[in-house]
N, C-alpha and C positions, 0 to 999 in steps of 0.2 A: 218458925220454927214451929216443928208438929209437939202441940204440947200433950196429946193425947192421940193413941190409934192401935192398931193392932201389928204393930212392925212389921214383920216381912212375911207373916203369916194372913195374908188378907183373902175376902172372898167376896162376892156380892153380900151386900148388906152390912159389909165393915162400915164403923164409923171412926171420924178422926176428927180433932180439934187443933186448928194452927192458929196461932196469934203472935202477939208482941205487946209492947206496954201501952198501944194504941186501942187496941181491939182483937176481934178473935171472930173467925168462920168455923162452923160445924158442918162437916162434910160426909157423903154418905156414896158409898161404889153403888149403885142401882145395876139391880135384877135386871137383865136385858128383855125381858119379857115385859119390864114397867116403865123401860126408856124409849123415847122415841128414837134414837140410834143403838145399836150395840155400844158395848164399851163407854160407858158415861158415868164419871162421877157429880155426883147432885151437891150443889152449895144448897142446905136447909136453910142455914143463918150467917148472914153476914153483920158484923156488929163493930162499929167504931164508937169510941166515947162522943157523948152530944158536944162538950166543949173544944173537939179537936176534929170536927168535920170540916171540909170546906179546905184542908191543907196537904190533902194529897196522901193522905195515909189511908184511905181507901184501895187507892189504886197498888199500893205498897202491898196490903194485905191480901188483896186480889194475887197480885203477883206471887206471894208464897202459895196461896190456892192453886196456880198453875202448875210451878215448880213440883210441887207434889202429885199435881197429875199426871204430869210427864215421866216423874221419878217412877209410878205406879202402873205406867203403859196407858191411860184411857185416852181415847181421841175425841171423846166429847166432854164437854161441863154445860150441864142444864140449871136450872132456876126458874124458878116463879118470882117475877119482881113485883114490887108496891108498883102501881101508877107512878108516885111523884121518883124513885129512883129508876126507872127506864131508861131515862137520858144515861144514868151514868151508865150502866150495860152497854148500853150502844156506843158510848166511847171506847169501852173494853172490846170492840170486836163483838158481840154477842148481835145476834139476831132475834126478831120476834117469831113464833111459830101460829100467830093469829089465833090461840088459844085463850079463854081465859077462864080460870081457876075459880075458887071460894073466894070471896070477897075481892074480886075483878081483880085478881093477880095474872099478871101476863107471864106465860110461857115463853124461854129464850134459851137459844143455845149456843154455844161456840165451837166451832170446830179447831183442836189446837196439834 
């Protein structure tokens, strides 16, 4: 469920918050000049309550993110992953961009 967002009047720089009782994700429609590919939604943060991790809620939350991405017409989803979460994103079909950012986060992307 979309908890917060610009409704139908969105443009690069627009933010959304998607979530449920188990967690939430914060999303940004990237300016094409800052994205690896045009028309990209960036996952700024995906959080599942600690006591609920490992039970499929992260995948379920990501499915909500991807549904929103499809609804607004983006072609890619991008994120910067903590090293210990790279395996999670790989399971969801993301690929590494072989770029490390601040705090050794790994840039990842998925075409949808």
